[in-house]
Backbone atoms as SQL, in Angstrom:
CREATE TABLE atoms (id INTEGER PRIMARY KEY, chain TEXT, resi INTEGER, resn TEXT, atom TEXT, x REAL, y REAL, z REAL);
INSERT INTO atoms VALUES
  (1, 'A', 1, 'UNK', 'N', -48.590, -0.406, -50.425),
  (2, 'A', 1, 'UNK', 'CA', -47.744, -0.195, -51.587),
  (3, 'A', 1, 'UNK', 'C', -48.159, -1.112, -52.733),
  (4, 'A', 2, 'UNK', 'N', -48.711, -2.277, -52.408),
  (5, 'A', 2, 'UNK', 'CA', -49.083, -3.195, -53.475),
  (6, 'A', 2, 'UNK', 'C', -50.240, -2.653, -54.313),
  (7, 'A', 3, 'UNK', 'N', -51.063, -1.806, -53.747),
  (8, 'A', 3, 'UNK', 'CA', -52.235, -1.328, -54.458),
  (9, 'A', 3, 'UNK', 'C', -52.033, -0.014, -55.186),
  (10, 'A', 4, 'UNK', 'N', -50.821, 0.509, -55.241),
  (11, 'A', 4, 'UNK', 'CA', -50.633, 1.834, -55.844),
  (12, 'A', 4, 'UNK', 'C', -50.944, 1.835, -57.337),
  (13, 'A', 5, 'UNK', 'N', -50.670, 0.745, -58.029),
  (14, 'A', 5, 'UNK', 'CA', -50.982, 0.703, -59.469),
  (15, 'A', 5, 'UNK', 'C', -52.489, 0.779, -59.679),
  (16, 'A', 6, 'UNK', 'N', -53.256, 0.114, -58.841),
  (17, 'A', 6, 'UNK', 'CA', -54.719, 0.147, -58.946),
  (18, 'A', 6, 'UNK', 'C', -55.226, 1.556, -58.659),
  (19, 'A', 7, 'UNK', 'N', -54.673, 2.188, -57.623),
  (20, 'A', 7, 'UNK', 'CA', -55.087, 3.551, -57.276),
  (21, 'A', 7, 'UNK', 'C', -54.799, 4.500, -58.431),
  (22, 'A', 8, 'UNK', 'N', -53.622, 4.373, -59.035),
  (23, 'A', 8, 'UNK', 'CA', -53.270, 5.242, -60.163),
  (24, 'A', 8, 'UNK', 'C', -54.162, 4.962, -61.368),
  (25, 'A', 9, 'UNK', 'N', -54.445, 3.697, -61.620),
  (26, 'A', 9, 'UNK', 'CA', -55.243, 3.316, -62.780),
  (27, 'A', 9, 'UNK', 'C', -56.634, 3.933, -62.714),
  (28, 'A', 10, 'UNK', 'N', -57.240, 3.924, -61.563),
  (29, 'A', 10, 'UNK', 'CA', -58.608, 4.428, -61.421),
  (30, 'A', 10, 'UNK', 'C', -58.667, 5.884, -60.972),
  (31, 'A', 11, 'UNK', 'N', -57.538, 6.593, -61.041),
  (32, 'A', 11, 'UNK', 'CA', -57.521, 8.007, -60.738),
  (33, 'A', 11, 'UNK', 'C', -57.828, 8.340, -59.281),
  (34, 'A', 12, 'UNK', 'N', -57.479, 7.459, -58.373),
  (35, 'A', 12, 'UNK', 'CA', -57.789, 7.674, -56.968),
  (36, 'A', 12, 'UNK', 'C', -56.641, 8.251, -56.166),
  (37, 'A', 13, 'UNK', 'N', -55.645, 8.793, -56.844),
  (38, 'A', 13, 'UNK', 'CA', -54.476, 9.291, -56.122),
  (39, 'A', 13, 'UNK', 'C', -54.842, 10.398, -55.146),
  (40, 'A', 14, 'UNK', 'N', -55.608, 11.382, -55.616),
  (41, 'A', 14, 'UNK', 'CA', -56.007, 12.492, -54.744),
  (42, 'A', 14, 'UNK', 'C', -56.863, 12.018, -53.576),
  (43, 'A', 15, 'UNK', 'N', -57.802, 11.147, -53.844),
  (44, 'A', 15, 'UNK', 'CA', -58.696, 10.618, -52.808),
  (45, 'A', 15, 'UNK', 'C', -57.896, 9.805, -51.784),
  (46, 'A', 16, 'UNK', 'N', -56.972, 8.982, -52.277),
  (47, 'A', 16, 'UNK', 'CA', -56.152, 8.179, -51.368),
  (48, 'A', 16, 'UNK', 'C', -55.266, 9.084, -50.518),
  (49, 'A', 17, 'UNK', 'N', -54.729, 10.134, -51.120),
  (50, 'A', 17, 'UNK', 'CA', -53.883, 11.060, -50.374),
  (51, 'A', 17, 'UNK', 'C', -54.695, 11.779, -49.289),
  (52, 'A', 18, 'UNK', 'N', -55.908, 12.233, -49.644),
  (53, 'A', 18, 'UNK', 'CA', -56.760, 12.902, -48.647),
  (54, 'A', 18, 'UNK', 'C', -57.133, 11.953, -47.514),
  (55, 'A', 19, 'UNK', 'N', -57.444, 10.707, -47.829),
  (56, 'A', 19, 'UNK', 'CA', -57.795, 9.731, -46.789),
  (57, 'A', 19, 'UNK', 'C', -56.602, 9.480, -45.872),
  (58, 'A', 20, 'UNK', 'N', -55.421, 9.370, -46.471),
  (59, 'A', 20, 'UNK', 'CA', -54.217, 9.168, -45.663),
  (60, 'A', 20, 'UNK', 'C', -53.961, 10.383, -44.783),
  (61, 'A', 21, 'UNK', 'N', -54.098, 11.568, -45.355),
  (62, 'A', 21, 'UNK', 'CA', -53.874, 12.807, -44.605),
  (63, 'A', 21, 'UNK', 'C', -54.865, 12.922, -43.440),
  (64, 'A', 22, 'UNK', 'N', -56.126, 12.608, -43.681),
  (65, 'A', 22, 'UNK', 'CA', -57.147, 12.657, -42.634),
  (66, 'A', 22, 'UNK', 'C', -56.821, 11.662, -41.527),
  (67, 'A', 23, 'UNK', 'N', -56.420, 10.473, -41.904),
  (68, 'A', 23, 'UNK', 'CA', -56.089, 9.449, -40.902),
  (69, 'A', 23, 'UNK', 'C', -54.890, 9.880, -40.067),
  (70, 'A', 24, 'UNK', 'N', -53.867, 10.460, -40.690),
  (71, 'A', 24, 'UNK', 'CA', -52.701, 10.882, -39.918),
  (72, 'A', 24, 'UNK', 'C', -53.031, 12.067, -39.014),
  (73, 'A', 25, 'UNK', 'N', -53.880, 12.983, -39.490),
  (74, 'A', 25, 'UNK', 'CA', -54.290, 14.105, -38.640),
  (75, 'A', 25, 'UNK', 'C', -55.077, 13.618, -37.434),
  (76, 'A', 26, 'UNK', 'N', -55.977, 12.667, -37.648),
  (77, 'A', 26, 'UNK', 'CA', -56.755, 12.119, -36.530),
  (78, 'A', 26, 'UNK', 'C', -55.846, 11.407, -35.532),
  (79, 'A', 27, 'UNK', 'N', -54.882, 10.641, -36.043),
  (80, 'A', 27, 'UNK', 'CA', -53.940, 9.954, -35.158),
  (81, 'A', 27, 'UNK', 'C', -53.141, 10.968, -34.343),
  (82, 'A', 28, 'UNK', 'N', -52.680, 12.031, -34.995),
  (83, 'A', 28, 'UNK', 'CA', -51.901, 13.051, -34.300),
  (84, 'A', 28, 'UNK', 'C', -52.712, 13.688, -33.181),
  (85, 'A', 29, 'UNK', 'N', -53.980, 13.992, -33.449),
  (86, 'A', 29, 'UNK', 'CA', -54.838, 14.583, -32.414),
  (87, 'A', 29, 'UNK', 'C', -55.009, 13.639, -31.233),
  (88, 'A', 30, 'UNK', 'N', -55.286, 12.378, -31.498),
  (89, 'A', 30, 'UNK', 'CA', -55.460, 11.394, -30.427),
  (90, 'A', 30, 'UNK', 'C', -54.163, 11.236, -29.634),
  (91, 'A', 31, 'UNK', 'N', -53.046, 11.169, -30.335),
  (92, 'A', 31, 'UNK', 'CA', -51.757, 11.004, -29.669),
  (93, 'A', 31, 'UNK', 'C', -51.445, 12.195, -28.765),
  (94, 'A', 32, 'UNK', 'N', -51.698, 13.396, -29.256),
  (95, 'A', 32, 'UNK', 'CA', -51.433, 14.590, -28.437),
  (96, 'A', 32, 'UNK', 'C', -52.308, 14.603, -27.188),
  (97, 'A', 33, 'UNK', 'N', -53.581, 14.243, -27.315),
  (98, 'A', 33, 'UNK', 'CA', -54.452, 14.179, -26.130),
  (99, 'A', 33, 'UNK', 'C', -53.941, 13.129, -25.146),
  (100, 'A', 34, 'UNK', 'N', -53.491, 11.999, -25.654),
  (101, 'A', 34, 'UNK', 'CA', -52.970, 10.930, -24.805),
  (102, 'A', 34, 'UNK', 'C', -51.726, 11.384, -24.055),
  (103, 'A', 35, 'UNK', 'N', -50.793, 11.996, -24.766),
  (104, 'A', 35, 'UNK', 'CA', -49.538, 12.440, -24.147),
  (105, 'A', 35, 'UNK', 'C', -49.805, 13.554, -23.139),
  (106, 'A', 36, 'UNK', 'N', -50.697, 14.488, -23.491),
  (107, 'A', 36, 'UNK', 'CA', -51.027, 15.570, -22.568),
  (108, 'A', 36, 'UNK', 'C', -51.602, 15.023, -21.267),
  (109, 'A', 37, 'UNK', 'N', -52.416, 13.987, -21.349),
  (110, 'A', 37, 'UNK', 'CA', -53.005, 13.393, -20.158),
  (111, 'A', 37, 'UNK', 'C', -51.966, 12.726, -19.264),
  (112, 'A', 38, 'UNK', 'N', -50.954, 12.149, -19.856),
  (113, 'A', 38, 'UNK', 'CA', -49.931, 11.457, -19.078),
  (114, 'A', 38, 'UNK', 'C', -48.805, 12.364, -18.611),
  (115, 'A', 39, 'UNK', 'N', -48.662, 13.523, -19.222),
  (116, 'A', 39, 'UNK', 'CA', -47.542, 14.402, -18.883),
  (117, 'A', 39, 'UNK', 'C', -47.592, 14.842, -17.424),
  (118, 'A', 40, 'UNK', 'N', -48.765, 15.196, -16.932),
  (119, 'A', 40, 'UNK', 'CA', -48.892, 15.624, -15.536),
  (120, 'A', 40, 'UNK', 'C', -48.578, 14.502, -14.566),
  (121, 'A', 41, 'UNK', 'N', -49.064, 13.315, -14.879),
  (122, 'A', 41, 'UNK', 'CA', -48.803, 12.157, -14.016),
  (123, 'A', 41, 'UNK', 'C', -47.314, 11.841, -13.997),
  (124, 'A', 42, 'UNK', 'N', -46.690, 11.850, -15.167),
  (125, 'A', 42, 'UNK', 'CA', -45.258, 11.541, -15.245),
  (126, 'A', 42, 'UNK', 'C', -44.435, 12.588, -14.494),
  (127, 'A', 43, 'UNK', 'N', -44.803, 13.863, -14.635),
  (128, 'A', 43, 'UNK', 'CA', -44.066, 14.913, -13.931),
  (129, 'A', 43, 'UNK', 'C', -44.226, 14.760, -12.422),
  (130, 'A', 44, 'UNK', 'N', -45.435, 14.430, -11.982),
  (131, 'A', 44, 'UNK', 'CA', -45.665, 14.220, -10.551),
  (132, 'A', 44, 'UNK', 'C', -44.869, 13.053, -10.006),
  (133, 'A', 45, 'UNK', 'N', -44.830, 11.959, -10.742),
  (134, 'A', 45, 'UNK', 'CA', -44.072, 10.789, -10.287),
  (135, 'A', 45, 'UNK', 'C', -42.576, 11.079, -10.267),
  (136, 'A', 46, 'UNK', 'N', -42.089, 11.806, -11.262),
  (137, 'A', 46, 'UNK', 'CA', -40.668, 12.163, -11.277),
  (138, 'A', 46, 'UNK', 'C', -40.318, 13.042, -10.080),
  (139, 'A', 47, 'UNK', 'N', -41.227, 13.944, -9.735),
  (140, 'A', 47, 'UNK', 'CA', -40.989, 14.815, -8.580),
  (141, 'A', 47, 'UNK', 'C', -41.003, 14.009, -7.291),
  (142, 'A', 48, 'UNK', 'N', -42.017, 13.148, -7.138),
  (143, 'A', 48, 'UNK', 'CA', -42.111, 12.354, -5.907),
  (144, 'A', 48, 'UNK', 'C', -40.933, 11.408, -5.725),
  (145, 'A', 49, 'UNK', 'N', -40.365, 10.936, -6.822),
  (146, 'A', 49, 'UNK', 'CA', -39.256, 9.983, -6.733),
  (147, 'A', 49, 'UNK', 'C', -37.888, 10.651, -6.867),
  (148, 'A', 50, 'UNK', 'N', -37.866, 11.971, -6.902),
  (149, 'A', 50, 'UNK', 'CA', -36.579, 12.648, -7.005),
  (150, 'A', 50, 'UNK', 'C', -35.861, 12.606, -5.659),
  (151, 'A', 51, 'UNK', 'N', -34.551, 12.417, -5.667),
  (152, 'A', 51, 'UNK', 'CA', -33.807, 12.354, -4.400),
  (153, 'A', 51, 'UNK', 'C', -34.015, 13.563, -3.485),
  (154, 'A', 52, 'UNK', 'N', -34.048, 14.803, -4.002),
  (155, 'A', 52, 'UNK', 'CA', -34.276, 15.915, -3.069),
  (156, 'A', 52, 'UNK', 'C', -35.644, 15.845, -2.375),
  (157, 'A', 53, 'UNK', 'N', -36.673, 15.435, -3.113),
  (158, 'A', 53, 'UNK', 'CA', -38.006, 15.342, -2.510),
  (159, 'A', 53, 'UNK', 'C', -38.046, 14.239, -1.458),
  (160, 'A', 54, 'UNK', 'N', -37.450, 13.093, -1.771),
  (161, 'A', 54, 'UNK', 'CA', -37.424, 11.987, -0.806),
  (162, 'A', 54, 'UNK', 'C', -36.624, 12.387, 0.428),
  (163, 'A', 55, 'UNK', 'N', -35.495, 13.045, 0.227),
  (164, 'A', 55, 'UNK', 'CA', -34.686, 13.514, 1.358),
  (165, 'A', 55, 'UNK', 'C', -35.487, 14.488, 2.217),
  (166, 'A', 56, 'UNK', 'N', -36.192, 15.412, 1.595),
  (167, 'A', 56, 'UNK', 'CA', -37.024, 16.362, 2.333),
  (168, 'A', 56, 'UNK', 'C', -38.129, 15.646, 3.104),
  (169, 'A', 57, 'UNK', 'N', -38.760, 14.645, 2.483),
  (170, 'A', 57, 'UNK', 'CA', -39.822, 13.905, 3.164),
  (171, 'A', 57, 'UNK', 'C', -39.282, 13.131, 4.363),
  (172, 'A', 58, 'UNK', 'N', -38.132, 12.481, 4.197),
  (173, 'A', 58, 'UNK', 'CA', -37.537, 11.726, 5.308),
  (174, 'A', 58, 'UNK', 'C', -37.141, 12.676, 6.435),
  (175, 'A', 59, 'UNK', 'N', -36.531, 13.797, 6.081),
  (176, 'A', 59, 'UNK', 'CA', -36.132, 14.760, 7.107),
  (177, 'A', 59, 'UNK', 'C', -37.344, 15.375, 7.820),
  (178, 'A', 60, 'UNK', 'N', -38.380, 15.695, 7.073),
  (179, 'A', 60, 'UNK', 'CA', -39.583, 16.272, 7.681),
  (180, 'A', 60, 'UNK', 'C', -40.264, 15.274, 8.601),
  (181, 'A', 61, 'UNK', 'N', -40.456, 14.059, 8.106),
  (182, 'A', 61, 'UNK', 'CA', -41.078, 13.028, 8.945),
  (183, 'A', 61, 'UNK', 'C', -40.228, 12.677, 10.145),
  (184, 'A', 62, 'UNK', 'N', -38.930, 12.551, 9.922),
  (185, 'A', 62, 'UNK', 'CA', -38.033, 12.215, 11.024),
  (186, 'A', 62, 'UNK', 'C', -37.984, 13.316, 12.071),
  (187, 'A', 63, 'UNK', 'N', -37.963, 14.567, 11.615),
  (188, 'A', 63, 'UNK', 'CA', -37.956, 15.694, 12.554),
  (189, 'A', 63, 'UNK', 'C', -39.237, 15.718, 13.382),
  (190, 'A', 64, 'UNK', 'N', -40.355, 15.442, 12.732),
  (191, 'A', 64, 'UNK', 'CA', -41.621, 15.403, 13.475),
  (192, 'A', 64, 'UNK', 'C', -41.603, 14.286, 14.520),
  (193, 'A', 65, 'UNK', 'N', -41.071, 13.128, 14.173),
  (194, 'A', 65, 'UNK', 'CA', -40.994, 12.021, 15.131),
  (195, 'A', 65, 'UNK', 'C', -40.032, 12.340, 16.270),
  (196, 'A', 66, 'UNK', 'N', -38.910, 12.976, 15.945),
  (197, 'A', 66, 'UNK', 'CA', -37.932, 13.339, 16.982),
  (198, 'A', 66, 'UNK', 'C', -38.530, 14.387, 17.918),
  (199, 'A', 67, 'UNK', 'N', -39.176, 15.411, 17.347),
  (200, 'A', 67, 'UNK', 'CA', -39.781, 16.460, 18.169),
  (201, 'A', 67, 'UNK', 'C', -40.939, 15.931, 19.015),
  (202, 'A', 68, 'UNK', 'N', -41.611, 14.922, 18.526),
  (203, 'A', 68, 'UNK', 'CA', -42.709, 14.318, 19.288),
  (204, 'A', 68, 'UNK', 'C', -42.223, 13.333, 20.335),
  (205, 'A', 69, 'UNK', 'N', -40.929, 13.096, 20.392),
  (206, 'A', 69, 'UNK', 'CA', -40.367, 12.182, 21.375),
  (207, 'A', 69, 'UNK', 'C', -40.578, 10.714, 21.042),
  (208, 'A', 70, 'UNK', 'N', -40.947, 10.404, 19.821),
  (209, 'A', 70, 'UNK', 'CA', -41.203, 9.013, 19.424),
  (210, 'A', 70, 'UNK', 'C', -39.966, 8.318, 18.855),
  (211, 'A', 71, 'UNK', 'N', -38.913, 9.101, 18.579),
  (212, 'A', 71, 'UNK', 'CA', -37.725, 8.507, 17.974),
  (213, 'A', 71, 'UNK', 'C', -36.500, 9.305, 18.404),
  (214, 'A', 72, 'UNK', 'N', -35.430, 8.596, 18.769),
  (215, 'A', 72, 'UNK', 'CA', -34.191, 9.320, 19.087),
  (216, 'A', 72, 'UNK', 'C', -33.545, 9.832, 17.786),
  (217, 'A', 73, 'UNK', 'N', -32.836, 10.948, 17.825),
  (218, 'A', 73, 'UNK', 'CA', -32.242, 11.531, 16.617),
  (219, 'A', 73, 'UNK', 'C', -31.321, 10.578, 15.858),
  (220, 'A', 74, 'UNK', 'N', -30.621, 9.723, 16.552),
  (221, 'A', 74, 'UNK', 'CA', -29.683, 8.808, 15.878),
  (222, 'A', 74, 'UNK', 'C', -30.408, 7.810, 14.972),
  (223, 'A', 75, 'UNK', 'N', -31.670, 7.516, 15.272),
  (224, 'A', 75, 'UNK', 'CA', -32.417, 6.555, 14.452),
  (225, 'A', 75, 'UNK', 'C', -32.806, 7.126, 13.085),
  (226, 'A', 76, 'UNK', 'N', -32.727, 8.424, 12.923),
  (227, 'A', 76, 'UNK', 'CA', -33.051, 9.041, 11.637),
  (228, 'A', 76, 'UNK', 'C', -31.941, 8.818, 10.604),
  (229, 'A', 77, 'UNK', 'N', -30.706, 8.717, 11.074),
  (230, 'A', 77, 'UNK', 'CA', -29.562, 8.636, 10.158),
  (231, 'A', 77, 'UNK', 'C', -29.626, 7.483, 9.150),
  (232, 'A', 78, 'UNK', 'N', -29.989, 6.261, 9.542),
  (233, 'A', 78, 'UNK', 'CA', -30.025, 5.192, 8.531),
  (234, 'A', 78, 'UNK', 'C', -31.087, 5.408, 7.450),
  (235, 'A', 79, 'UNK', 'N', -32.131, 6.165, 7.768),
  (236, 'A', 79, 'UNK', 'CA', -33.196, 6.360, 6.785),
  (237, 'A', 79, 'UNK', 'C', -32.816, 7.341, 5.684),
  (238, 'A', 80, 'UNK', 'N', -31.838, 8.182, 5.928),
  (239, 'A', 80, 'UNK', 'CA', -31.428, 9.143, 4.896),
  (240, 'A', 80, 'UNK', 'C', -30.834, 8.451, 3.671),
  (241, 'A', 81, 'UNK', 'N', -29.793, 7.625, 3.815),
  (242, 'A', 81, 'UNK', 'CA', -29.282, 6.948, 2.609),
  (243, 'A', 81, 'UNK', 'C', -30.252, 5.896, 2.071),
  (244, 'A', 82, 'UNK', 'N', -31.021, 5.276, 2.966),
  (245, 'A', 82, 'UNK', 'CA', -31.990, 4.269, 2.511),
  (246, 'A', 82, 'UNK', 'C', -33.051, 4.916, 1.625),
  (247, 'A', 83, 'UNK', 'N', -33.574, 6.053, 2.062),
  (248, 'A', 83, 'UNK', 'CA', -34.572, 6.756, 1.254),
  (249, 'A', 83, 'UNK', 'C', -34.021, 7.190, -0.079),
  (250, 'A', 84, 'UNK', 'N', -32.799, 7.695, -0.087),
  (251, 'A', 84, 'UNK', 'CA', -32.185, 8.119, -1.349),
  (252, 'A', 84, 'UNK', 'C', -31.879, 6.928, -2.253),
  (253, 'A', 85, 'UNK', 'N', -31.498, 5.818, -1.645),
  (254, 'A', 85, 'UNK', 'CA', -31.152, 4.634, -2.438),
  (255, 'A', 85, 'UNK', 'C', -32.347, 3.936, -3.048),
  (256, 'A', 86, 'UNK', 'N', -33.536, 4.166, -2.510),
  (257, 'A', 86, 'UNK', 'CA', -34.726, 3.489, -3.031),
  (258, 'A', 86, 'UNK', 'C', -35.370, 4.208, -4.209),
  (259, 'A', 87, 'UNK', 'N', -35.011, 5.459, -4.438),
  (260, 'A', 87, 'UNK', 'CA', -35.692, 6.209, -5.497),
  (261, 'A', 87, 'UNK', 'C', -35.426, 5.619, -6.885),
  (262, 'A', 88, 'UNK', 'N', -34.201, 5.283, -7.188),
  (263, 'A', 88, 'UNK', 'CA', -33.872, 4.761, -8.524),
  (264, 'A', 88, 'UNK', 'C', -34.529, 3.405, -8.796),
  (265, 'A', 89, 'UNK', 'N', -34.481, 2.426, -7.868),
  (266, 'A', 89, 'UNK', 'CA', -35.149, 1.154, -8.155),
  (267, 'A', 89, 'UNK', 'C', -36.671, 1.287, -8.306),
  (268, 'A', 90, 'UNK', 'N', -37.285, 2.148, -7.507),
  (269, 'A', 90, 'UNK', 'CA', -38.741, 2.322, -7.630),
  (270, 'A', 90, 'UNK', 'C', -39.070, 2.973, -8.973),
  (271, 'A', 91, 'UNK', 'N', -38.286, 3.964, -9.379),
  (272, 'A', 91, 'UNK', 'CA', -38.494, 4.594, -10.687),
  (273, 'A', 91, 'UNK', 'C', -38.279, 3.574, -11.806),
  (274, 'A', 92, 'UNK', 'N', -37.277, 2.716, -11.665),
  (275, 'A', 92, 'UNK', 'CA', -37.017, 1.690, -12.689),
  (276, 'A', 92, 'UNK', 'C', -38.181, 0.718, -12.798),
  (277, 'A', 93, 'UNK', 'N', -38.794, 0.384, -11.682),
  (278, 'A', 93, 'UNK', 'CA', -39.975, -0.488, -11.721),
  (279, 'A', 93, 'UNK', 'C', -41.096, 0.164, -12.516),
  (280, 'A', 94, 'UNK', 'N', -41.311, 1.439, -12.269),
  (281, 'A', 94, 'UNK', 'CA', -42.349, 2.152, -13.014),
  (282, 'A', 94, 'UNK', 'C', -42.075, 2.162, -14.504),
  (283, 'A', 95, 'UNK', 'N', -40.829, 2.402, -14.884),
  (284, 'A', 95, 'UNK', 'CA', -40.480, 2.387, -16.307),
  (285, 'A', 95, 'UNK', 'C', -40.599, 0.979, -16.884),
  (286, 'A', 96, 'UNK', 'N', -40.279, -0.021, -16.078),
  (287, 'A', 96, 'UNK', 'CA', -40.427, -1.406, -16.539),
  (288, 'A', 96, 'UNK', 'C', -41.877, -1.745, -16.835),
  (289, 'A', 97, 'UNK', 'N', -42.795, -1.276, -15.988),
  (290, 'A', 97, 'UNK', 'CA', -44.221, -1.515, -16.238),
  (291, 'A', 97, 'UNK', 'C', -44.668, -0.793, -17.506),
  (292, 'A', 98, 'UNK', 'N', -44.164, 0.417, -17.720),
  (293, 'A', 98, 'UNK', 'CA', -44.499, 1.144, -18.951),
  (294, 'A', 98, 'UNK', 'C', -43.998, 0.379, -20.170),
  (295, 'A', 99, 'UNK', 'N', -42.789, -0.147, -20.079),
  (296, 'A', 99, 'UNK', 'CA', -42.220, -0.900, -21.196),
  (297, 'A', 99, 'UNK', 'C', -43.018, -2.171, -21.470),
  (298, 'A', 100, 'UNK', 'N', -43.446, -2.840, -20.401),
  (299, 'A', 100, 'UNK', 'CA', -44.242, -4.067, -20.580),
  (300, 'A', 100, 'UNK', 'C', -45.585, -3.749, -21.254),
  (301, 'A', 101, 'UNK', 'N', -46.216, -2.669, -20.833),
  (302, 'A', 101, 'UNK', 'CA', -47.496, -2.279, -21.430),
  (303, 'A', 101, 'UNK', 'C', -47.301, -1.940, -22.906),
  (304, 'A', 102, 'UNK', 'N', -46.249, -1.202, -23.216),
  (305, 'A', 102, 'UNK', 'CA', -45.969, -0.850, -24.612),
  (306, 'A', 102, 'UNK', 'C', -45.672, -2.100, -25.438),
  (307, 'A', 103, 'UNK', 'N', -44.961, -3.047, -24.861),
  (308, 'A', 103, 'UNK', 'CA', -44.652, -4.288, -25.579),
  (309, 'A', 103, 'UNK', 'C', -45.925, -5.092, -25.865),
  (310, 'A', 104, 'UNK', 'N', -46.829, -5.138, -24.904),
  (311, 'A', 104, 'UNK', 'CA', -48.100, -5.859, -25.123),
  (312, 'A', 104, 'UNK', 'C', -48.937, -5.178, -26.206),
  (313, 'A', 105, 'UNK', 'N', -48.949, -3.862, -26.210),
  (314, 'A', 105, 'UNK', 'CA', -49.684, -3.146, -27.253),
  (315, 'A', 105, 'UNK', 'C', -49.052, -3.381, -28.622),
  (316, 'A', 106, 'UNK', 'N', -47.738, -3.376, -28.685),
  (317, 'A', 106, 'UNK', 'CA', -47.052, -3.632, -29.951),
  (318, 'A', 106, 'UNK', 'C', -47.326, -5.052, -30.439),
  (319, 'A', 107, 'UNK', 'N', -47.313, -6.006, -29.519),
  (320, 'A', 107, 'UNK', 'CA', -47.605, -7.390, -29.892),
  (321, 'A', 107, 'UNK', 'C', -49.017, -7.518, -30.450),
  (322, 'A', 108, 'UNK', 'N', -49.974, -6.828, -29.818),
  (323, 'A', 108, 'UNK', 'CA', -51.354, -6.882, -30.304),
  (324, 'A', 108, 'UNK', 'C', -51.446, -6.289, -31.715),
  (325, 'A', 109, 'UNK', 'N', -50.750, -5.185, -31.960),
  (326, 'A', 109, 'UNK', 'CA', -50.781, -4.579, -33.296),
  (327, 'A', 109, 'UNK', 'C', -50.122, -5.487, -34.337),
  (328, 'A', 110, 'UNK', 'N', -49.026, -6.132, -33.950),
  (329, 'A', 110, 'UNK', 'CA', -48.356, -7.060, -34.880),
  (330, 'A', 110, 'UNK', 'C', -49.285, -8.216, -35.211),
  (331, 'A', 111, 'UNK', 'N', -49.954, -8.760, -34.207),
  (332, 'A', 111, 'UNK', 'CA', -50.898, -9.862, -34.456),
  (333, 'A', 111, 'UNK', 'C', -52.036, -9.415, -35.361),
  (334, 'A', 112, 'UNK', 'N', -52.517, -8.169, -35.179),
  (335, 'A', 112, 'UNK', 'CA', -53.579, -7.661, -36.046),
  (336, 'A', 112, 'UNK', 'C', -53.108, -7.579, -37.493),
  (337, 'A', 113, 'UNK', 'N', -51.881, -7.110, -37.685),
  (338, 'A', 113, 'UNK', 'CA', -51.345, -7.016, -39.048),
  (339, 'A', 113, 'UNK', 'C', -51.161, -8.407, -39.643),
  (340, 'A', 114, 'UNK', 'N', -50.651, -9.343, -38.860),
  (341, 'A', 114, 'UNK', 'CA', -50.427, -10.697, -39.380),
  (342, 'A', 114, 'UNK', 'C', -51.733, -11.431, -39.655),
  (343, 'A', 115, 'UNK', 'N', -52.824, -11.006, -39.013),
  (344, 'A', 115, 'UNK', 'CA', -54.114, -11.675, -39.218),
  (345, 'A', 115, 'UNK', 'C', -54.801, -11.211, -40.502),
  (346, 'A', 116, 'UNK', 'N', -54.328, -10.121, -41.110),
  (347, 'A', 116, 'UNK', 'CA', -54.930, -9.634, -42.348),
  (348, 'A', 116, 'UNK', 'C', -54.561, -10.600, -43.474),
  (349, 'A', 117, 'UNK', 'N', -55.561, -11.101, -44.191),
  (350, 'A', 117, 'UNK', 'CA', -55.233, -12.027, -45.280),
  (351, 'A', 117, 'UNK', 'C', -54.513, -11.289, -46.410),
  (352, 'A', 118, 'UNK', 'N', -53.577, -11.957, -47.062),
  (353, 'A', 118, 'UNK', 'CA', -52.847, -11.294, -48.149),
  (354, 'A', 118, 'UNK', 'C', -53.763, -11.029, -49.343),
  (355, 'A', 119, 'UNK', 'N', -53.420, -9.999, -50.109),
  (356, 'A', 119, 'UNK', 'CA', -54.176, -9.714, -51.325),
  (357, 'A', 119, 'UNK', 'C', -53.914, -10.814, -52.340),
  (358, 'A', 120, 'UNK', 'N', -54.923, -11.170, -53.100),
  (359, 'A', 120, 'UNK', 'CA', -54.684, -12.197, -54.126),
  (360, 'A', 120, 'UNK', 'C', -53.744, -11.659, -55.199),
  (361, 'A', 121, 'UNK', 'N', -52.828, -12.497, -55.618),
  (362, 'A', 121, 'UNK', 'CA', -51.856, -12.113, -56.640),
  (363, 'A', 121, 'UNK', 'C', -52.385, -12.555, -58.004),
  (364, 'A', 122, 'UNK', 'N', -52.291, -11.698, -59.002),
  (365, 'A', 122, 'UNK', 'CA', -52.740, -12.089, -60.343),
  (366, 'A', 122, 'UNK', 'C', -51.842, -13.165, -60.914),
  (367, 'A', 123, 'UNK', 'N', -52.410, -13.980, -61.786),
  (368, 'A', 123, 'UNK', 'CA', -51.618, -15.039, -62.418),
  (369, 'A', 123, 'UNK', 'C', -50.526, -14.421, -63.286),
  (370, 'A', 124, 'UNK', 'N', -50.855, -13.318, -63.948),
  (371, 'A', 124, 'UNK', 'CA', -49.869, -12.632, -64.783),
  (372, 'A', 124, 'UNK', 'C', -49.827, -11.175, -64.302),
  (373, 'A', 125, 'UNK', 'N', -48.762, -10.778, -63.623),
  (374, 'A', 125, 'UNK', 'CA', -48.674, -9.387, -63.155),
  (375, 'A', 125, 'UNK', 'C', -48.675, -8.405, -64.316),
  (376, 'A', 126, 'UNK', 'N', -49.366, -7.289, -64.104),
  (377, 'A', 126, 'UNK', 'CA', -49.409, -6.245, -65.141),
  (378, 'A', 126, 'UNK', 'C', -48.046, -5.557, -65.198),
  (379, 'A', 127, 'UNK', 'N', -47.610, -5.176, -66.375),
  (380, 'A', 127, 'UNK', 'CA', -46.326, -4.487, -66.483),
  (381, 'A', 127, 'UNK', 'C', -46.422, -3.117, -65.793),
  (382, 'A', 128, 'UNK', 'N', -45.401, -2.763, -65.085),
  (383, 'A', 128, 'UNK', 'CA', -45.376, -1.461, -64.401),
  (384, 'A', 128, 'UNK', 'C', -44.936, -0.389, -65.375),
  (385, 'A', 129, 'UNK', 'N', -45.378, 0.816, -65.106),
  (386, 'A', 129, 'UNK', 'CA', -44.897, 1.904, -65.971),
  (387, 'A', 129, 'UNK', 'C', -45.934, 2.705, -66.475);
């Protein structure tokens, strides 16, 4: 915003607008590719950590163990609520790691912005208008 008077003075409004438009289009393309790549992974993790899927896995595994004679049927009962109770904390851990990664990326971007030296200020600012 500080350089808009200079851009207007030298007739660079159209060029600056095109450069901004190109940069935003490129960012949008990169962002869409990034999100598309993660969408499948996120959907898979949500499915694996969903209570119905965990319940089905515990019941399937427990039934196989019971049918194989390796476990009495009564031993399956404690695993049903335990399996269902673990889905939310494990999902929360995953979201916590995502939040930490996003926070580190944001911190890096903030540091990059703060490392940019300020533009020199003129001794006498030009009148606006």
